[in-house]
N, C-alpha and C positions, 0 to 999 in steps of 0.2 A: 689647564689652571693658570699659567702664567706665560708671559711673553717677556724676553730679554731685550729691551731697546737700547742702543748706545745713548749715552747720556749728553745732553746739550751743555752749551758753555754755562747757561744760568743755572741748571739743576747741578752742575759740577760745583758752583760757587757755594750753593746751599748745602751740598754734600760735604765740602771742605770744611765749611764753618761748624757743622754738626761733628764732624768726625775729629777735627783738632780739639774741640771741647771734651769728646768722649775720651779721647786717647790721653788727654792731659788728666782728667778726673781718674783714669784707670791707673796712670802711674803714680799719682799722689796717692790714692788708696793702697797700693802696692808697696809704698815707702821708697819707689825708686827716685821719685822727683820731689822737691819742695814745692808747695802750692804756689808760691810767689813767682816761681820760674816755669811752671808747668806748661802754660799756654805758648810761651815763646819756644820751649824745647819740643812741644808736640807739632808747632809749625815748622820748626827747623827740620825735624825728622821727616814729615811729610814732604817738605821741599826738597830734601835729599832723594827721596823715593820717586817723586814725580817732578823733576826739574823743569820739564816743559811742559807742565800741566797735562791736559788732555792729550797733547802731541808727544808726550814721553813714549819712546819705542817700547814695544813688548809689554804695554800696560794697556788694559781695556776696562772702562768702567761702564756699568750698565744699570738701567733702571729696571727694578723687578715690577712687573705691571700685573695686576690680577686681571685675567680675562672676565670673570664674573661681575667684578665691581668696576671695570674700567678706569682704575686709578693706580697710581704708584703705591706700593707696600714696602718698598725698600730698595736698597742698592748692592750691587756686587761688583767687587774689583779682582780682576785676575791679572797675573803676570805670566808670560810665556818666556821660556828660557831654552837655550839649546846648548847642551854641553856634551863633547864629543860629537856623536851622531844621534843622540837622542833628545827628542823634544821633549820638554815638561810643561805642565801647566799648574800654577798654584794659586790657591784662592787666598788673597791678601786680607780681604775684609768682605764681610756680608752683614748688612744691617737692615733688619725688618723693623718697620715703623711699630711703636709699642702696640697700637691697638690692633694690629694684623698678626701679632706674635701668636705662636703655638696653633697655627693653622695649616701648617704643611708649607708654607711659601719658601722658606730658606732651603728645604730639602729638595722642593721641585726646581729652584733655581740652581742648585748644585748639579742636580740630575741632568738637567738641561745643558749647562755649560759643559759638563764632562762628555755628554752624548755628542754635541755639536763640535766640540774641538777634536774629538778623536775622528769622528766622521771626515772633517775637513782638513786637519792638518797632520793625521797620522801619529798623534801623540801616544807614546808609549806608556806614560804613567801621569799621575795628577796627584797633587798633594794640596794641604791646607797649612798655612801659617798665618792663622787669623789673629791679629794683634790688637783689636779694638774691645 
């Protein structure tokens, strides 16, 4: 159903722009941030999570590509951490473009990344802290 492809620098810039806006809007709606400061605060928070952009260690961002439609349907951002002797993978963000929602792409992406992470890295657990 899908392929997970590493995001390119150009796609990353598109992803960042949309994610900053979405995260800002979410935090305004929840009452956490004032609208006037929301874009700056969202950008600052993303900059702190990805200080080196795509080169930030232990963070991978993928384009979710539909095999059937041969097009990008969204993005998946994962963080890998190791505490004590246990590796964990967390899904930081998953975004499926609006016209592709409710078609199983997010579920397929999560299943794919968990299956591959456990097979390749011996991850003992995975979790989700989706914040957008």
